[in-house]
N, C-alpha and C positions, 0 to 999 in steps of 0.2 A: 473420142474416148478420153479427151483431156477436159471435158465440160463437166460441170458448170464452171464458168469463169466470170470475172468481174462484170462483163457485159450483161449476163444473165441476171445477176443481183440488181444491178442499176436498173435495167429495164423493166424487170418484172416485181422488184421490191421484196423478194424473198430473202431470208436470211441464211447465212452460211451454217448457222447451228441446225436448221431444219434440213438444209441441202448442202452437205459438205462439199468443198470444191474438188475439182479434178477427180471426180468418182463418177463412173458411168451409171452405177445404180442410182446415185443421187440425181443425176442429170435426168434419167428416164422418169422418175418419181416426180421431179420438178416438172417436166413437160406435161405428165398426166395431170397435175394440178393446174398448170397454166391453162391448159384446154378446158378443164371443168370450171375454172374461175371466169374463162370468157364465155361460158354458157354453152359449150359444146357437150351434147349429151350422148352422142354416138360412141360406141367402143372404138379405140384407137388400135391401128396396126403400127408398132414401133419399128423403125429400121435402124440399124446399127451398121456401122463401117469403121475400119481402123487401117490407117496408112502410117507408115513410118518412114523416116529419112535418116541419112547418116549421122546427123547431129542430134535433133530432138523433133519429136519423141523416138526413142529408139525401138528397134524390133523387140527387144527383151521386155521393155516397158509396155509396148501394145499387147504382146502376147500375154502378159500378166493381167492387164485390164480385161481383155476378152474372156480369160478364164475366170477372173473374178466375177465378172458380170453373169457369166453363164451358171455359175455356182451359187451366187449370192443374191440375185434379184428374186424378190419373193412376191411382188404384186401381179403375179400372172392373171389372177381374176380380175384385174383392172383394166386388161387389154384383150384385144380380139385375136391377136397374132403377133409374131415377131419375125421380121425380115431381115437376114444378114446380106447386106449389099456388098457386090463384088467380092465373092468368096474366091479369091486368089487370081493370079494372073501369070501367064507363061513365063515372064522374065522377072519374077520376084527375086531379089538378092538380099543379102544380109544387111545392105545398107539403103535399100530403096525398095518398097513394095507395099502390097495390100493383102490382108487376110492370108496370113502364112499357113502352113501346114499344121503348125501347133495350134493356132486359133481354130482352124476347122475342127481338129481333133477334140479340143476342149469343148466346143459347141455340140459335137455329136455325142460326147461323153455325157454332157449334162442332160441329154435325153429331153430336149426343149419340146418335142412334139407330144410329150405325155403331161406336160403342164396343165394345171386347171384354168385354162383361158376362159374368158367371159363369153357367155353364149349369147 
């Protein structure tokens, strides 16, 4: 949820203008483009995951990024499906965890199952 970063721009040669940094929507768009540029023609299933730690990234930051992705990603017709990896764990805490209840609620609220996926 903190990509794209410098390694992606350096390795793939894409610009920060086209794909703003530290933006999950931008990163997924970048990966769709990278696979297409590599000649891959099959539709993609995208996987997302979010982990936080006491220092950085924080739970609040990851909650916001998951909600922003679920509500602002618009290229559903470019992918076959979306998989949220590791939706929660029994010992999630405020300082360490993955896929919080808030993230799961944002994903459910965005009704991703009804998006216009590529067939």
